C-alpha positions as CSV (number, residue, x, y, z in Angstrom):
1,M,0.0,0.0,0.0
2,I,3.0,2.3,0.4
3,E,3.2,2.9,-3.4
4,L,-0.6,3.6,-3.5
5,I,-0.2,6.1,-0.7
6,D,2.6,7.9,-2.7
7,E,0.3,7.9,-5.7
8,A,-2.6,9.3,-3.7
9,A,-0.3,12.0,-2.2
10,E,0.9,13.1,-5.6
11,F,-2.7,13.1,-7.0
12,L,-4.0,15.2,-4.1
13,T,-1.3,17.8,-4.2
14,G,-3.1,21.1,-5.1
15,R,-6.5,19.5,-4.8
16,V,-6.8,19.4,-1.1
17,R,-5.4,21.4,1.8
18,R,-2.3,20.4,3.6
19,T,-3.8,20.9,7.0
20,P,-1.8,22.3,9.9
21,V,-0.2,20.4,12.8
22,E,-0.8,22.6,15.8
23,Y,0.9,22.3,19.2
24,S,-1.6,21.7,22.1
25,H,-0.4,23.2,25.4
26,G,-3.4,21.7,27.2
27,L,-3.0,18.1,25.9
28,S,0.8,18.4,26.4
29,D,0.2,19.3,30.1
30,L,-2.3,16.4,30.5
31,L,-0.2,13.7,28.9
32,G,3.2,15.0,30.1
33,V,4.7,14.9,26.6
34,P,4.6,17.2,23.6
35,V,1.3,16.8,21.8
36,W,0.2,18.2,18.4
37,L,-3.2,18.2,16.7
38,K,-3.5,17.2,13.1
39,L,-6.4,19.5,12.1
40,E,-8.2,17.7,9.3
41,S,-11.2,19.6,10.6
42,L,-9.8,22.5,8.5
43,Q,-9.9,20.3,5.4
44,L,-12.1,21.0,2.3
45,T,-15.6,19.8,3.0
46,G,-14.8,19.9,6.7
47,S,-13.1,16.5,7.1
48,F,-10.4,14.2,5.9
49,K,-12.9,12.3,3.7
50,I,-12.3,14.5,0.7
51,R,-8.9,12.8,0.3
52,G,-10.3,9.4,-0.3
53,A,-13.3,10.5,-2.3
54,L,-11.3,12.5,-4.8
55,F,-8.6,9.8,-5.2
56,A,-10.9,6.8,-5.4
57,I,-13.4,8.5,-7.8
58,S,-10.5,9.5,-10.1
59,R,-9.7,5.8,-10.6
60,L,-13.3,4.9,-11.5
61,K,-15.2,5.1,-14.7
62,E,-18.6,3.9,-13.4
63,D,-21.4,5.9,-11.8
64,V,-21.2,5.8,-8.1
65,I,-23.5,5.0,-5.2
66,T,-22.2,5.3,-1.7
67,C,-23.3,5.2,1.9
68,S,-22.3,7.6,4.5
69,A,-23.0,8.9,8.0
70,G,-22.3,12.3,6.5
71,N,-18.7,13.3,5.9
72,H,-17.9,10.8,3.2
73,G,-21.2,11.6,1.5
74,K,-20.3,15.3,1.6
75,A,-16.9,14.5,0.1
76,V,-18.4,12.4,-2.7
77,A,-20.9,15.1,-3.5
78,Y,-17.9,17.5,-3.9
79,A,-15.9,15.0,-6.0
80,S,-18.7,13.7,-8.2
81,R,-21.7,15.9,-9.0
82,G,-24.9,13.9,-9.2
83,A,-23.7,10.9,-7.2
84,I,-26.3,8.9,-5.3
85,I,-25.6,9.1,-1.5
86,C,-27.5,6.9,0.9
87,V,-27.6,8.2,4.5
88,P,-29.2,7.0,7.8
89,R,-32.3,9.0,8.9
90,S,-30.2,10.1,11.9
91,V,-27.7,12.0,9.6
92,D,-26.7,15.4,11.0
93,R,-28.7,18.1,9.3
94,S,-25.7,20.3,8.3
95,K,-24.2,17.4,6.4
96,F,-27.4,16.5,4.7
97,D,-28.0,20.1,3.6
98,A,-24.4,20.4,2.3
99,M,-24.8,17.3,0.1
100,V,-28.0,18.5,-1.4
101,R,-26.5,22.0,-2.1
102,M,-23.6,20.3,-4.0
103,G,-26.0,18.5,-6.3
104,A,-26.0,15.0,-4.9
105,D,-29.0,12.7,-5.1
106,V,-29.3,12.1,-1.3
107,R,-31.5,9.2,-0.3
108,V,-32.5,8.8,3.3
109,S,-33.0,5.3,4.7
110,E,-35.5,4.2,7.3
111,F,-32.7,3.2,9.6
112,D,-30.8,5.1,12.3
113,G,-27.7,2.9,12.0
114,Y,-25.0,2.8,9.4
115,D,-24.8,-0.9,8.8
116,E,-28.5,-1.3,7.9
117,T,-28.3,1.7,5.6
118,Q,-25.3,0.3,3.8
119,D,-27.3,-3.0,3.2
120,W,-30.0,-0.8,1.6
121,A,-27.4,1.1,-0.5
122,L,-25.8,-2.2,-1.7
123,E,-29.1,-3.5,-2.8
124,M,-29.8,-0.2,-4.7
125,A,-26.4,-0.3,-6.4
126,A,-27.0,-3.9,-7.6
127,R,-30.5,-3.0,-8.8
128,E,-29.3,0.1,-10.7
129,G,-26.1,-1.3,-12.0
130,K,-23.8,1.3,-10.3
131,Y,-20.5,0.9,-8.5
132,F,-20.7,1.0,-4.7
133,L,-17.9,3.0,-3.2
134,S,-17.3,2.2,0.4
135,P,-16.4,5.1,2.7
136,F,-13.6,2.9,4.2
137,D,-13.4,-0.6,2.9
138,D,-11.4,0.3,-0.2
139,D,-7.7,0.3,-0.9
140,A,-7.7,3.7,-2.6
141,V,-9.8,5.2,0.2
142,M,-7.5,3.8,2.9
143,A,-4.4,5.1,1.0
144,A,-5.7,8.6,0.6
145,N,-7.8,9.1,3.8
146,G,-5.2,7.6,6.1
147,G,-1.9,7.2,4.3
148,T,-1.6,10.8,3.0
149,V,-2.5,12.2,6.5
150,A,0.2,10.1,8.0
151,K,2.7,11.2,5.4
152,E,2.1,14.8,6.3
153,V,2.1,14.1,10.0
154,L,5.5,12.4,9.9
155,E,6.9,15.3,7.9
156,D,5.5,18.0,10.1
157,A,5.8,16.5,13.6
158,Q,9.0,14.5,13.2
159,D,9.5,13.8,16.9
160,A,6.1,12.2,17.3
161,R,5.9,8.4,18.0
162,T,2.4,8.0,19.4
163,F,-0.5,8.5,17.1
164,V,-4.1,8.8,18.4
165,L,-6.7,8.1,15.7
166,P,-10.5,7.9,15.5
167,V,-11.8,4.5,14.3
168,G,-15.1,3.9,12.6
169,G,-14.9,1.6,9.6
170,G,-11.2,1.8,9.7
171,G,-10.2,3.6,6.5
172,L,-8.3,6.5,8.1
173,S,-6.6,4.4,10.8
174,A,-5.6,1.6,8.5
175,G,-3.9,3.8,5.9
176,F,-2.3,5.9,8.6
177,A,-1.0,2.9,10.5
178,V,0.5,1.4,7.4
179,W,2.5,4.5,6.6
180,A,3.5,5.3,10.2
181,K,4.7,1.7,11.0
182,H,6.6,1.4,7.7
183,F,8.7,4.4,8.4
184,L,8.8,4.4,12.2
185,S,9.6,1.0,13.8
186,D,8.7,2.5,17.2
187,A,5.4,4.1,16.2
188,K,2.5,3.4,18.6
189,I,-1.0,3.4,17.1
190,I,-3.9,4.1,19.4
191,G,-7.4,3.7,18.0
192,C,-10.3,5.5,19.7
193,Q,-13.9,4.3,19.6
194,H,-17.3,4.7,21.2
195,V,-17.7,2.3,24.1
196,L,-21.2,1.3,22.9
197,S,-19.9,0.5,19.4
198,P,-16.4,-0.9,19.8
199,A,-16.0,-2.8,16.6
200,L,-12.2,-2.7,16.5
201,R,-11.8,-3.8,20.2
202,M,-14.3,-6.7,19.5
203,S,-12.5,-7.6,16.3
204,M,-9.2,-7.7,18.1
205,D,-10.6,-9.9,20.8
206,A,-12.3,-12.2,18.3
207,G,-9.4,-12.4,15.8
208,H,-11.6,-11.5,12.9
209,A,-13.6,-8.5,11.6
210,I,-16.8,-7.7,13.3
211,T,-18.4,-6.0,10.3
212,R,-21.9,-5.4,11.8
213,L,-23.1,-3.9,15.0
214,P,-26.5,-2.7,16.0
215,G,-27.1,1.0,15.8
216,V,-26.6,3.0,19.0
217,E,-27.9,6.4,20.2
218,T,-25.0,8.8,19.7
219,M,-24.0,12.2,18.2
220,A,-20.8,10.6,17.1
221,R,-22.3,8.7,14.1
222,G,-18.9,8.4,12.3
223,V,-17.6,5.9,14.8
224,E,-20.8,3.8,15.0
225,G,-21.2,0.4,13.4
226,G,-18.9,-2.4,12.3
227,I,-15.3,-2.4,11.0
228,G,-14.4,-3.1,7.4
229,A,-13.6,-6.6,6.2
230,R,-10.7,-5.2,4.3
231,T,-9.5,-2.6,6.8
232,F,-9.3,-4.9,9.9
233,P,-6.7,-7.3,8.5
234,V,-4.6,-4.2,7.8
235,L,-5.1,-2.8,11.3
236,Q,-4.9,-6.0,13.3
237,P,-1.1,-6.4,13.4
238,L,-0.5,-2.6,13.6
239,V,-2.8,-1.4,16.4
240,D,-1.1,-1.1,19.8
241,Q,-4.1,0.0,21.9
242,V,-7.8,0.6,21.6
243,A,-9.3,3.4,23.8
244,L,-13.0,3.4,24.4
245,V,-14.9,6.6,25.4
246,S,-18.4,7.3,26.5
247,E,-20.9,9.7,25.0
248,A,-20.5,12.1,27.9
249,E,-16.7,12.0,27.4
250,I,-17.0,12.6,23.7
251,L,-19.2,15.7,24.3
252,D,-16.7,16.9,26.9
253,G,-14.1,16.6,24.2
254,V,-16.1,18.9,21.9
255,R,-16.3,21.5,24.7
256,W,-12.6,21.1,25.6
257,M,-11.6,21.9,22.1
258,V,-13.7,25.1,22.1
259,A,-12.3,26.1,25.5
260,H,-8.6,25.4,24.8
261,H,-8.2,25.8,21.0
262,Q,-11.4,27.8,20.0
263,Y,-12.2,25.1,17.4
264,L,-15.7,23.7,17.1
265,I,-15.3,20.1,16.0
266,E,-17.9,17.4,15.5
267,P,-18.5,14.7,18.1
268,T,-17.0,12.0,15.9
269,A,-13.8,13.9,15.8
270,A,-13.8,14.4,19.5
271,V,-13.3,10.8,20.3
272,T,-9.5,11.3,20.2
273,V,-9.6,14.3,22.5
274,A,-12.0,12.5,24.8
275,A,-9.6,9.6,25.2
276,C,-6.8,12.0,26.1
277,I,-8.7,14.2,28.6
278,S,-10.3,11.2,30.3
279,G,-7.0,9.6,31.1
280,K,-7.2,6.7,28.6
281,I,-4.1,7.7,26.7
282,Q,-0.7,7.3,28.3
283,S,2.4,8.0,26.3
284,S,6.1,8.4,27.1
285,E,6.8,9.7,23.6
286,P,5.6,12.9,21.8
287,A,2.1,12.4,20.3
288,V,-0.1,13.5,17.5
289,V,-3.9,13.5,17.9
290,V,-5.9,13.5,14.7
291,I,-8.9,15.8,14.6
292,S,-11.0,14.4,11.8
293,G,-13.8,16.8,11.1
294,R,-15.8,19.9,12.0
295,N,-19.2,19.2,10.3
296,V,-21.8,19.8,13.0
297,S,-25.1,21.5,12.8
298,A,-25.9,24.7,14.8
299,E,-28.6,22.7,16.6
300,T,-26.3,20.0,17.6
301,A,-23.6,22.4,18.6
302,K,-26.1,24.3,20.8
303,K,-27.1,21.1,22.6
304,I,-23.5,20.2,23.3
305,L,-22.2,23.7,24.3
306,C,-25.2,24.8,26.3
307,A,-25.1,21.6,28.4
308,S,-21.7,22.5,29.8
């Protein structure tokens, strides 16, 4: 996958932002080591997902159907005008509205969970003869979403050896881990998940991918559901720790970022911050915490911030 990551990085140059790596005094004090934030929340379309969408779609000739909790769908809408995007009925309103504004054909399922919505999308793709682009379980998506982020991180935070990553389906974390472990033999990969939807932890315990989990009530929809059948075999030998955080801790992470860095991030992106501030991350080496996205509606932001 190293060659594919290099190809993705070359393709994306000039097409996406090279997002900043920002020193965090607050997290450095908490962890007792230098900590930087990789701010993919400042990326085009508001998340890292634009990397994978642009690169994967550039390699396809077919019309695309995809499924998304929001950010991947928004990225696909940007990369491929008129794409069909299937979303759970629980999708954040800001993400839904953005997809529609960009000309996507957004179809809302009758399900709250991602896994059931993906089944519906796969049936639709087969029926309509279109290519189903997974938001994570795809080599090009892994290479671009995770690998190119890792490439930038290793160049911009050369002292870092611990990398704290959000894990949903595993596309970001798998690509990131491949690049980081290839170039740093002492790299430590920590995946962060919702305690009610811990697909990576369960898969590590079982020794095989848990690709389906029941939907849970959460504002962090991007880390809900099963892990990828293709991403897990990549991640399995590379992950050093899985940190699980609660809904309350995730929302504390959103509020912490506003208070300490004046960045409003989405709950899914706050799983990494939540793991740090709740004491679940311990590192003796400098660390980078990936902040994956900022797409959150005004209504959701108000609920979170006004509850503090």
